[in-house]
Each structure stands twice: as structure tokens, then as C-alpha cells.
N, C-alpha and C positions, 0 to 999 in steps of 0.2 A: 593659566588656562583652567585650572580647577575652580577658581573663583568665578570665571565666566560660566562654567557648567552649573555650578550651584546657583548662581543668580538667575539663569535662564530656566532652569528646571524647577527651582523652588523647593526641592527635596534633597535629602541626604546631609552629610556633614563631611568636613574636611578635618583630618587628624594628622598630627605629626608622628613620624616614626622615630624610634629611638636610634640615636647615632652611637655606635659602639667604638668607633675610631674617630679621633678628632680631625683627621685629614679628610673624612668623608663629608659630603655635602648634606645638608638637611633635606629630608624627603618627606613627601606628603601622600596621603591616600584619600580618595573620595569614596565614601561608603554609603550605601542605602540598603535598607532591609525591608522585607515583608511587603506590606501594602505600598510602601513608597516605591518599590521597584515596579509595581504595576502601573504607577503613574508615569513612569518612563516608558514602559512597554506600549501603552496605548498609542502615543504619537509616532514611535519608531517602528512599530510592528509591520506596517505596510512596506517599509523600505528594506526589511531583512531579506536575505536571499537563502535559498536552499533549505536544509533541514531546520535552520534557525527560525524561519518563518513559520513552519509547521509546529515547532515547539512553542513558539510565542503565542500562536492562536489557541493552542490547547491550554496553556497556562492561563491566558486571559479568560477563556471560557470556564474553567473549572476551579481555579485557585481559591477564589472567595468562598465558594460553597464547601470546600474541603478543609478550610483553615479557620477554626473558631478564633475569635479575637481574644478570648481568655486563655487560649493554649491548652484547654482541657479537652481531650479526645475520648469519646466513648469507644469501646472496642470495635464497633462497626465502622465508625468514622476513621479510626486509626488504620483499619484494614483498607478502607477506600482510599485513604491518603497514600498508603504505601503502594497500592495498585496504580494510582495516579502518577506517583514518582517514577515507577517502572515504565509506564506508558511514555512519559516525557523522555526518559533516558533511552528508551528503545528506538526513538526517532533519531536516526544517524544519517550522516551525509554521505 
């Protein structure tokens, strides 16, 4: 199933998890980060329900302007980013 998601979305990666016990099955994770996550939010956003739809629209609207690609934040941008995170988390179901 993870291969299907990776193929259809074209973003992210599949990694294996560490097995600590030999009788456990191998497990996998699908991970995507930062701007890759936005590529997933654009098409699925209209199908989200409740507070998740409101969070999604806020993230799509403001994430790129508040997240520099080089990861270096000015003090003003850092404060704006913290305020943005609080706005997103304040939207509850």
C-alpha cells in the first residue's frame, strides 16, 4: 500500500523500521516533510472535514511565506512563524 501511495503522489519516501525482536515482522513508514507535505495538502484539502479543513486552508495560505527555504529566520519572521503555529493549533474540533 505504501508503494502505491508513493507512486501516486510522487513525493515522500518509504523507510524500514528497526526490528528489535526476531519474531516481529518488518515494518515500514511513509514520510514526507516541509514543502512535500504541501503537495499532498493541495489535492486532499477539499475533502477534509471539520477543523482539519480549516487548518489545511490556513497552512496552504501562509506556510510558504513564513518558512524560508534556507531555514534562517529573522527575529520578526521567527515570531510570525510562532504566531502562525499557535493559530493552527488553536483551531480545534
